[in-house]
SERO-4910 file (N, C-alpha, C, O; in steps of 0.05 Angstrom, whole numbers):
BEGIN
 pado doro    nc1    nc2    nc3   cac1   cac2   cac3    cc1    cc2    cc3    oc1    oc2    oc3
  Met    A   -447    474   -823   -432    464   -800   -417    488   -788   -405    504   -802
  Gln    A   -420    490   -762   -407    512   -747   -383    502   -732   -384    482   -719
  Phe    A   -361    518   -734   -337    511   -720   -333    532   -698   -336    556   -703
  Asn    A   -325    523   -674   -319    542   -653   -289    549   -655   -275    539   -672
  Arg    A   -280    566   -637   -252    576   -639   -232    553   -635   -211    552   -647
  Tyr    A   -239    534   -617   -222    511   -613   -219    494   -638   -197    486   -646
  Asp    A   -242    489   -651   -242    474   -676   -224    487   -697   -209    474   -711
  Met    A   -227    513   -699   -211    528   -719   -181    527   -713   -165    524   -731
  Ala    A   -175    528   -687   -146    526   -679   -135    499   -686   -112    497   -695
  Val    A   -151    478   -682   -142    451   -688   -138    448   -718   -118    436   -727
  Ile    A   -156    458   -734   -154    456   -763   -130    472   -773   -115    462   -790
  Glu    A   -126    496   -763   -103    512   -771    -77    498   -764    -58    498   -780
  Gln    A    -75    486   -740    -51    472   -732    -46    448   -750    -24    442   -758
  Ala    A    -67    433   -757    -64    410   -775    -55    418   -802    -38    405   -814
  Leu    A    -65    441   -812    -56    450   -838    -26    459   -837    -11    453   -855
  Arg    A    -18    472   -815     10    480   -812     28    456   -812     49    456   -824
  Glu    A     20    435   -797     36    411   -796     38    398   -823     59    388   -831
  Ala    A     15    397   -837     15    385   -864     33    400   -883     47    389   -899
  Ile    A     33    427   -880     50    444   -897     79    438   -891     96    435   -909
  Asn    A     86    437   -865    114    432   -857    124    404   -864    148    401   -869
  Gln    A    106    385   -864    114    357   -869    111    349   -898    121    328   -907
  Gly    A     97    365   -914     89    358   -941    112    358   -960    130    374   -959
  Ala    A    111    339   -979    131    337  -1000    118    342  -1027    132    348  -1047
  Asp    A     92    340  -1028     77    344  -1053     70    374  -1056     55    385  -1041
  Tyr    A     82    387  -1076     79    416  -1080     50    424  -1083     41    444  -1071
  His    A     34    409  -1098      6    415  -1103    -10    415  -1077    -26    432  -1071
  Lys    A     -5    394  -1061    -19    392  -1035    -11    415  -1016    -28    427  -1003
  Val    A     14    421  -1015     24    442   -997     11    469  -1005      3    484   -988
  Thr    A     11    475  -1031     -1    501  -1040    -31    501  -1034    -42    522  -1027
  Thr    A    -44    479  -1037    -73    477  -1030    -77    482  -1000    -95    498   -993
  Tyr    A    -61    470   -983    -63    474   -955    -57    503   -947    -71    514   -930
  Gln    A    -38    515   -960    -31    543   -955    -54    562   -962    -60    581   -948
  Thr    A    -67    555   -984    -90    571   -993   -113    570   -972   -125    590   -965
  Val    A   -119    546   -964   -141    542   -944   -133    555   -918   -150    568   -905
  Leu    A   -108    552   -909    -99    565   -884   -102    595   -886   -110    608   -867
  Gly    A    -95    607   -909    -98    636   -913   -127    644   -911   -133    665   -899
  Lys    A   -145    629   -922   -174    635   -920   -183    634   -891   -199    651   -882
  Leu    A   -175    614   -876   -182    612   -848   -172    636   -832   -187    646   -815
  Gln    A   -148    644   -838   -136    667   -823   -151    693   -830   -155    710   -813
  Glu    A   -159    695   -855   -175    719   -863   -202    719   -848   -211    740   -839
  Met    A   -215    696   -846   -240    694   -832   -236    702   -803   -252    715   -791
  His    A   -214    692   -791   -208    699   -763   -203    729   -760   -212    741   -740
  Asp    A   -189    742   -779   -184    770   -778   -210    786   -779   -214    806   -765
  Val    A   -229    778   -797   -254    791   -799   -271    788   -774   -283    807   -765
  Asp    A   -270    764   -762   -285    760   -737   -273    777   -715   -288    788   -699
  Ala    A   -247    780   -714   -235    796   -693   -242    825   -696   -247    839   -676
  Gln    A   -243    835   -721   -251    863   -725   -280    868   -719   -288    889   -710
  Thr    A   -297    848   -724   -326    850   -720   -332    851   -690   -349    866   -681
  Thr    A   -318    835   -674   -324    834   -646   -312    857   -630   -320    862   -608
  Met    A   -293    871   -642   -282    895   -628   -301    918   -630   -313    922   -651
  Gly    A   -305    932   -609   -323    954   -609   -312    976   -590   -289    976   -583
  Pro    A   -330    994   -582   -322   1015   -563   -315   1002   -536   -322    979   -531
  Pro    A   -300   1016   -520   -293   1006   -493   -318    998   -478   -340   1008   -483
  Ala    A   -315    979   -459   -337    968   -444   -353    989   -429   -377    985   -424
  Asp    A   -340   1011   -420   -354   1031   -405   -370   1050   -422   -384   1067   -412
  Gly    A   -368   1047   -449   -384   1064   -467   -372   1090   -474   -383   1105   -490
  Phe    A   -349   1097   -462   -336   1122   -468   -313   1118   -487   -299   1098   -486
  Arg    A   -308   1138   -504   -285   1138   -521   -266   1160   -511   -275   1182   -505
  Tyr    A   -241   1153   -510   -222   1172   -499   -205   1183   -520   -194   1169   -537
  Asp    A   -201   1210   -520   -183   1223   -539   -160   1235   -522   -163   1255   -509
  Tyr    A   -138   1222   -524   -115   1230   -508   -100   1251   -523    -87   1246   -544
  Asp    A   -100   1276   -513    -86   1298   -525    -66   1307   -504    -72   1321   -485
  Asp    A    -41   1300   -509    -20   1307   -490     -6   1334   -496     14   1340   -484
  Ser    A    -17   1349   -514     -4   1374   -521     -7   1394   -499    -28   1395   -485
  Ala    A     13   1410   -495     13   1430   -474      1   1456   -484     -4   1475   -468
  Asp    A     -4   1458   -509    -15   1483   -521    -45   1485   -514    -61   1468   -524
  Thr    A    -53   1505   -499    -81   1509   -492    -94   1530   -509   -118   1534   -507
  Gly    A    -79   1543   -526    -90   1563   -543    -92   1590   -530    -99   1610   -543
  Val    A    -85   1592   -505    -86   1618   -490    -58   1630   -488    -39   1616   -480
  Gln    A    -56   1655   -496    -30   1668   -495    -31   1689   -473    -50   1704   -471
  Gly    A    -10   1690   -457    -11   1709   -435      9   1730   -436      9   1746   -417
***
């Protein structure tokens, strides 16, 4: 079963609400564990989709005034 970003957001929100409303310690810790796993998956997806800039160039910003030439 594949979940899109909207599905994941709904699941994460439902888990957060269950954690905030929960009185049963075991259920709350279970929900927190699952929420942590979902967030890890989201972090991995975010890192995977990030790449070089869209124009294909990487920029190295060197603001130093030292040009190595002494006069």
